[in-house]
N, C-alpha and C positions, 0 to 999 in steps of 0.2 A: 538188510534193511537196518538203521542206525537206528538208534534207542532213542525217545529224546531227551533233553539235559535238562539236570537241575542243580543249580549252585546254592550251597551252602553258605549266605555270608556270615561269618563271626567275629571272634575277637582275636583271644591267643590261641595258639595250638593247644587243641584239649584231645587226651586220649579216648573221651566219649566218643569227640565227633569222627575224629579218625576210625574208631571201631563200627560207629553206624555205615559210616559211607562203602565200607569195606563190607560190611552184610549185605547195604540194599544193592550194591554191586554187583556182588556175588548173585544174588536172583536173578538177573540178568534183565529187566522189566524194565527200567529208566538207567540214565550215566549220574548217578549222582559225585560232584564235586566240594569239596568242601573249600572255602574262601577265606583263608587268616588274615585277618586286616590287621591287627595290631603287632608292633615290632619291638617291643619292649618284653619280648618274650615270657624271662624269667625272674620278671619283676616280683611277682608275686608266689612265683611257683619251680623247684628244681628242674635242675636240668634233663632229670626223669622224665619229664612231662612230653618232653620232645619225640612222640611217637610217630612222626610224620615225616622223616627225613624222606627226601629222595622217591615219594609215592607217586607215581601220575595224577592221581585223583586229588591231589591235596595241593594247595597253593598258597604261600606263602611271599606276603610285601616286604620290599625291603626299605630300608628309611630313605633311600635316594630316588623312592619314587611316590605321589601320590595318590593318596585314596582314589581321586576322581581318573586320575589317570591308570591307576592298575584296576581298577573295576573296569573302565572304558576297554582296555586290552582283552580282559576276560568274557566279557561279552561277545566281543568281539570275534573273539578263538572260538569259542563254543555254542551262541548262538544260544541262547536257555530259553526254553519254554516256561521254566516257572524260575523264581528266586526266592530265596526265604532268606529273611534278613534276620539274623541276631540281634540287632536291634531299634528298639522304638523309637529313636528319634536321632536326633544329631546328622552330621554330615553323611555317616555312610549310609545312613537310612534315608535323606534325601536324595545323596547321588543314586544309589539301587533303583528306588522309586523311580525317578526322571528316567534311568536309562530300561527301567520296562515300561514306560508308557512310550518312551520312541520306539521301541522294538516291540511291543505288541506283547511282551511274556507277562504272568500273572506275577504280581508281588505280594507274597507273603511275609509273615514276622512269628519268631521263636523268640518267646520269652519270659521272664519271671515276673513276675510280681515288683513293681518298685521298692526299695525298700523302703519300709516305714520310722526314720531315723528325726522323726519330730512330725508335729502335724501340720505346721509350715511350708516346711520344706515337701512333704505328701501332698500338701493340696497346691501347693506352686507347681509340682512334677505332673500331678493332675488335669490342671489347667493347659499345661503346656501340649500336654498328648494331642487333649481334644483341640485344641486350636492346631496343630501338625497335622493332625488325623484326620480333621474338617477337609482341609487341604491336599493332602497325602493319604486316602485311607488304603489300608492293606486287602485284599480281598479275604484272606484271612488270617487267624494268629493261633500258633501250636501254644499252647496256655501251657508254661511250668507248675503245676499246681493246682489244684482246687479255688482257690481266693484268686491266683491270677486269674483265673477262667472267667471268678465274677467281675476283676476288675475290668477287663477287657472289652465283656461283655456289654458294659457300659459306655463305651467310647464307641461300639460299630455299628455302621447300619444295620447290618445282620448277623443280632447277638449270636444267634446260633454259629454264626460263623468261626469263633472262638472255642476250641476242642482240647481236653484234656491231652497232654501230650508231654509225659515225663520223661527224664530223663533216662536213657539206657544205657546199656555196657555189659560187656563182653565177661559174664560171672562163672564161665566155665573156669578161669583159674582159683576163683577162691572155692569154688566148688569142689575146687580136687584136694583143698586142703583138708587132713585127715581130723575126725572127730577126736576132740580131746576128753578123758574123765572128767567129773569135774573135782574139781582138787578143795580141802581143807582151808588152803589161804588161797583165796579167788585173786585173779589177776585183770583189773581193769586197765582198759585205755580207751587212751585221748588219742585221734589222728586225724589232722586239720591242720589249720592255720591259728597260731597262738593270738589269735585278734579278740577286739572286744566283743564283736555279735557271736563270739563264742563262749561269752559270760565266762573267761577266762580266770577273772578276778574272784568270780563266785566261786567257782571251782574248786579253786585252790583253798579259798576258805573252808569250803565243805571238806575235803579232802583231810584237811588241817584238824576239824572237830574229830574225824574218822578217826585220826592218828591219837586222839584222847581217849576213845570208845571203844575202839576196836583195836591196839596194838598189836601189831606182829601178826597180824590174822589177813593181811591184802599188802598186795604190791600193785601200784602204780608206773604204768609204762603210758612214757609222752614221747608220738610220733609229730613233729612238728615244729616249726619255729616262727617266730613273731616277737612284737614288740610287748605284748602282753606276757609273756617269758617272766616278768620282773615281778609277778605277784605271787608265781610258784617257788622262784629263789627266794621269797622273803618270807615265806610258808616255811621253807623248809628251814631256814637259818634259826626262826624262834622253834622249830620242830627236828629235835635230831630222830624222833619216831619216824615222821612224813620222812625227813632225806635217807633215812636208811629203805624206806620202801619204793622210794621214787626212783626210777631211770630215762633214758633218753635213748631213741632209734630211732634215727630219723636221718641216716646218710645211706641214700640211695643211686645207687649207678644206673639201674632199669626201671622201666615202669613197674615191673610186675616183684621188683624187691619190696616196693613199700606194704607188701604182704604180709612181711617178716613176720610182722608185730600182731599179727592177726594168727597164724597162727601157734603165738602162745599167749593169747589172752584168752579171759574169759567172757570176759561183758565188756563191750563199749559203752562209752559216756560223750555224749555228745548234747549238754545244755545251750544250744543257740537260740539266740533272739530271732534271727534269721541267717538262714541256708539256702538259699535257693537252689544248691547241687544238690547238697546233702549225698553225695556218691557213697560216702562210707558205711552208709545207711544199709543198702541194700548188700555193700559186700561183706559189712558186719555180718548179718543176717546168712550170707552166703557160706561163709564161712564158720556158721554153726554159733555163731555168737547174739543173747539176745542183746539189747539196746535198750540203755538208760538216755531220753531224748525227750524234746519238746515238740509243741504242734510249731513252732518257727521254723522247722525244717523244710516246711513246704511240699514239695513234690516228692522227695522222702519220707512222709507221713503218711504216704499212700500204703505202704507198705509194714509199718508200724500196726500192731494190733494191741492195744493195754492189757497187763494181762496174760495176753498167749504167746506172744514171740519178743515182752518188754516192758517200759513203763514211761509212762509220759508227764514230765514235772513241769514246773514253774521254774523257771532259771534266775531260782532264786536259793544263796544258802542252804537256807531250812530246807527246803524242797529237795535238792539235790543230795544234802546227808543222809535225809530219812530213806530215799532210795539207793543208796550207797549201804547203810546197814543194814537196810530190809534185804538186800541181797546176801549180806553174810549172815544175818540171823535166819533166812529161809533156804537153805540150802534146795529143798527139795521142790520151789518154786520154782528157781533158777531152773534146775535138771529139768523140769516141763519145761519150760521156755525154751531151753535149748534145743528140744526132741523136737521142737514147729520150726523153729528160726530158718532155715534151709530151705522147706516146700515154702513156706513164704513168700520169695521170692522169683519162684519161674516166669511170672509176667515184668519183669524187671531185664528180662537177657535181652538184648542187643537184637538177636535175629527175630525177634516177635514185636519188638519195635523195627526192623528194618519191614519187614511185611506189612504192618499197620502205617510204617509213613506210606509206602507205596501204595496203597489202596486210599490214604486222606488224599493223595495228589491225582488219582486217576482222571479225578474230573476237569483237571487243566492239562491234563495231557493228550 
């Protein structure tokens, strides 16, 4: 007997989605296909993100095919019972919904909370969602983070149909990184895009002050690229001490190459205003690193226990600096957090997520 088919329609090729698709299909209960719609594949990420070449359960749209034509062909070829749309609005959302209505498939959404980049924009987005979802309501929402759950429950006819579903990933590569003994000179790591939402300017200011008060006692590895690098370069130009403490490690050929700086670092620092994915949080914890982060990392906050495996700060230079200095001044606390780090992410493994997704979808299969 053939397995029921589920299409997971999302934007860019995502290692997370590729891993989840493989893990679900390994269970043998449903046939999951990852459908990647965006064609500017590596506009925001390096080529090492391309983890889905030539896989029969992943599909990529080409520039010469419209979104509507692309989705119609996939619906005709696979006749899905359920479609999970990684868009809460726009042409992909509306096309997928219409195709589900015509075919009798169940339509659901997988989404983060919309970014809060200004009160007016947020209110406008909320009004747009509310109007669209009255006309084209999803049967369920897999909400990335607790605040996303709250946001989408306000829009649904059945609020309980919005359930918490974080990003899951294959944690085996990070769990395989050997433990590192705590060093007198701590190695801090930033991993991610150097963009404003990750508070790069505030981070550079905090490290510049740390170079004044704790000279020679830390190293800062930066694993990422982006327009906000200018703030780091300006801080390095002002402080020779900081410049000597900074290195960049960001040229990766494969997906697992990105873990190279994780194996040589002690503490991850990610003071984001908003990070719906925040995948580096469980990756860092899985590699044995405590984290300094904020409540803005949304789904990744699910793994962070303040004072147990990391520190939660406000994304301000003074708060970030205090956390950095605290780690340098209290090595015994850092050692205790390191001891808790790996165990705290077991629930984020992709095999856990695959079983959970299969169970959640059983109602419509």
